[in-house]
N, C-alpha and C positions, 0 to 999 in steps of 0.2 A: 322530451322538452324539460329544461331545467326551471325549478320552483324559483321564486324571487328569492326566498333565502338561500339557496345553493349560488345564485350568480351574486347576491351579496356577499357570501363567504369568500367567493373568490376576488371580489373586489376587495375585501378587506384584508386578504392576505397581500395584496398589492399596495394600497394605500392607507391601510390601517382605518381606515374608515369610507364609509358610502357617502361620497359628494352629493349634496343637495342637489344639484342639476341632474343626477343618475335616478335619484331617489323620483323625480317628477316622471321618468319615463314609464310609459303603460305597460301592464304584464304582457300586453300582445307583443311588444316588440323589444323589450328589456333584454332578452337573452341574446337577440340578432345585434342591438345597438352595441353591448358591451363586449360581444365578441368581435365585432369590427372594430371597436376602439381599441381594443387589445392587441389584437393583431399588427393594425395598420400603426398606430401610435408606441407600443411597448415590445412587443415581439423583435428579436433579430430580423430584419432583412437584407437586401443587397446593398443598400445604402445605411451605413452605421447610422444607430440612432441618435447620437449627436448631432451629426448633418441633418438628420431627418427634421430634428426638433428646430434646428437653426434655419430651414428650409421654412418650416410652420411660423416661426417669428416673422420672416420677411414676408409671408402671405397674410397674418393677421395684421401685421402694421398698414400694410398696402390697404387692405380691406378695413382697417380704423377699429379693429375689436380689440379693446381693452383686455376682454377677458381671456383671449386667446393668446394676446401677446404677452400678458402675463403668465399664463400656464405653459407656454411653448419658452418662455424666456427660464422659467424654474427648472422644468424637466431638462433642457439643454443643460444647465449647469449641473443638474442631477447626474446627467450624462458623461458630464467632464469638459463642457465647453467653459472656456474662460471669457473674461469681462472683453478684453480685446476680439475675440471670436463673435462675440453676439454683437459689439459694435460694428464690426465689419458685415455681418449678415443683414443688420438694420441699414449700413450705408448702402449696400449693394441693392436691397429693396428700395430705397429712396432713389438712387439712381437709375434703375430699372423703370419704374413707374414716371419717374421724368420723362425719361426718352419716349416711353409709350406713349405720355400724354403729348410730347413735340410730334411724334410720327402722325399720331392720330390728328392732331389740329391742323397740320400741313396737307394731310391727305397723300401723303408719298403713296403712290400705286405700290401694293403686296408683290405684285410679280415684279416690279423692278427692284424692289427693295431685296427680296430673294436672290433674284440673280445676283444683285452685287454682292451680297453676302457670301453667297457660294464662292465668286471668285475669289473675293478677299482671304476666303479661309482657304482655298486652293493655293493662293498665293502665299500663305504664310507656312501651309505645309512644304510647299517646294523651296521655300528659304529658310527652314529650320536647320540648326546645325545638324550634320550626320548623327551624332550621339543622340539627338533627341527625338529623332524619329522613332 
């Protein structure tokens, strides 16, 4: 198990300082929390980090978390996101949350919805230009 000083050294190597919210994490879970945060949010994965951060921005905005929205916006920029990409992620999240609200309010049966989406996707696949398949 790493000491707090060892974990802080890793954090400083990435951020230049230890954020206050990490300083508040108890010794018993500091290494685990940092390891998870680093792996999920900063290590390369199947989805490039810029896109993961844009997803994070959309989730943060939908949840109404100003801390996370700010964090993910800035880290998305750090990973090369443009203002247009940030706006598009925010607009997509807004649209998704709006349709979710609408579907839930109307109580559209989920099984019917799934069947209809499956049919629509199959139709789209069947009608794509040959080179796009």
